[in-house]
C-alpha positions in Angstrom: 42.9 30.6 -54.1 40.4 33.1 -53.8 38.6 32.7 -50.6 37.6 29.6 -48.4 34.5 29.9 -46.5 33.1 27.6 -43.8 30.8 27.5 -41.2 31.2 26.2 -37.2 28.4 26.0 -34.7 28.7 25.3 -31.3 25.5 25.9 -28.5 23.5 28.7 -29.7 27.1 30.4 -31.5 27.6 30.4 -35.6 30.7 31.4 -36.6 31.3 32.0 -40.8 34.7 32.0 -41.4 36.5 33.3 -44.5 40.2 32.2 -45.4 42.2 34.3 -47.6 45.8 34.3 -48.4 47.4 37.8 -46.6 49.5 38.4 -43.5 48.0 36.3 -40.6 45.7 38.6 -39.3 42.2 37.0 -37.7 39.6 39.4 -37.5 36.4 38.7 -35.3 33.4 40.9 -35.7 35.2 43.5 -37.5 37.7 43.3 -34.5 41.5 41.6 -33.9 40.5 38.1 -32.2 43.0 39.2 -29.1 40.6 42.1 -28.5 37.5 40.4 -29.1 38.2 37.3 -27.2 40.6 39.2 -24.3 40.5 35.9 -22.1 43.9 34.1 -22.9 42.6 30.4 -22.3 40.2 31.5 -25.2 42.5 33.2 -28.0 44.6 29.4 -27.5 41.3 27.9 -29.1 41.4 30.4 -32.3 44.6 29.2 -32.8 44.5 25.6 -32.4 43.4 24.2 -35.6 47.0 26.0 -37.2 48.8 24.7 -34.2 47.4 21.2 -34.9 48.7 21.4 -38.4 51.8 22.7 -38.1 50.8 25.9 -40.1 51.7 28.9 -40.2 48.9 31.3 -39.2 50.6 34.4 -40.5 50.1 33.3 -44.2 47.0 33.5 -44.0 43.9 36.2 -43.1 41.1 35.1 -41.4 37.5 37.1 -41.7 35.2 35.4 -39.0 31.2 36.7 -38.6 30.3 35.1 -35.0 26.5 35.6 -33.8 24.7 34.0 -30.8 25.4 32.5 -27.6 28.2 33.7 -25.1 31.6 33.9 -25.6 32.7 30.3 -25.2 30.6 28.9 -27.6 31.6 31.5 -29.8 34.8 30.9 -29.3 34.4 27.0 -30.1 32.2 27.6 -33.2 34.8 29.9 -34.7 37.5 27.2 -33.6 35.5 24.5 -36.0 34.9 26.7 -38.3 38.8 27.1 -38.9 39.2 23.3 -38.9 36.5 23.2 -41.8 37.9 25.9 -43.9 42.0 24.4 -43.0 40.2 20.7 -44.9 39.1 22.5 -47.5 42.5 24.3 -48.3 44.3 20.8 -48.0 42.6 17.3 -47.2 46.1 16.0 -45.7 44.9 18.1 -43.0 41.9 16.3 -42.4 43.4 13.6 -40.5 45.1 15.6 -37.6 41.9 17.8 -37.1 39.7 14.7 -36.5 42.4 12.9 -34.1 42.3 16.3 -32.0 38.2 16.1 -32.5 38.2 19.9 -34.3 36.0 18.4 -36.8 33.4 17.1 -34.8 30.2 19.2 -34.1 29.4 19.3 -30.2 25.9 19.1 -29.9 24.8 19.5 -26.6 22.5 22.0 -26.1 20.7 23.7 -23.0 18.2 21.7 -22.2 14.3 23.6 -22.2 12.8 24.5 -18.5 9.6 22.3 -17.8 6.5 23.6 -16.4 6.0 23.1 -12.6 9.6 22.9 -12.4 12.3 25.7 -11.6 14.6 24.8 -14.2 14.9 22.3 -17.0 15.3 19.1 -13.7 15.8 20.9 -10.9 12.5 20.2 -8.3 11.2 22.2 -5.4 11.5 20.9 -2.0 9.2 17.7 -1.1 7.5 17.9 1.7 6.0 15.0 3.5 3.6 16.8 5.8 
């Protein structure tokens, strides 16, 4: 195994994940993932695919390049990319990851603002007189 790469997307975020054999380092945009995502509940999203397939995350190094969106979208894009990389590593991992919906692309995007309205759907206050 040399290097397995996969792409994960969520909202406006795109994460490119590179999986190699190593000592368990996960780096996101050149920083440790705990430094890049300081929120603990977000860090759990990054390691969730490894927990789902009962795989020691210290067997592989992950190098992630993530771009666009906010920290939550970036974390979920990274989670999807890691899941896809694990499926490329071992096809038996597909079933447990699919059951937890880690391989499903969440297609919800922000709706565009319409003219004549302050936001996408919100209207100005109606006055009869």
